[in-house]
C-alpha positions, 0 to 999 in steps of 0.5 A: 489539463492534468487529473490525479488517478490511481497508479497502483494498489495492493488489495486486501493485504493483511497487517502483520505488525504495528510498531508505535515506537518506529519513526513513521511510515508503512513497511511493505514487502519489497517484492510487493512494492516492486509488483505494484510499482511502489517506490521507496518513500513514495506517498501511499494512502492506506484504507483499513477495511476493518475499522474504516480508517484512512491515512497517508504516509510513505512506503519503506521496503521490508525484506523481500518475500517476508510478506510484511505489512507493518504500520509504523509510528502514529499509523500504529494507532490506526490498525492492528495485526490481522487487519485487512487493508488496501494500499493505494498510490496515485499519479497525475496524467494528462486527460488526453492519456486517460484512455491508455492508463491502466493502474496496476492492481495486485491482489494478495492471499492471507500471507501477503503473497501476490495471486493471479486475478 
């Protein structure tokens, strides 16, 4: 039997912009995507700590090292610059592999730079 588990998350990132006129998605600094094992166009769940909003979209790469986390398209209605969010990805694994599964957790500072836990 397979179950869905957390694959990775970026914890307490700060939204740097919201662009209503963009054609959808969530822009994430490419360095953070790589550190959190998030692939371009991968489905992500976003949890807005400031207002409780939760939504699903897909990730797109922002400039490496930019610290950018931008709500694009309709998602721009679910938060604003300065909001703290959690970005989560999931994967499906066999229940027999659960003891060996270790999700990737990336904590960031106020500039969306990865910090050691």
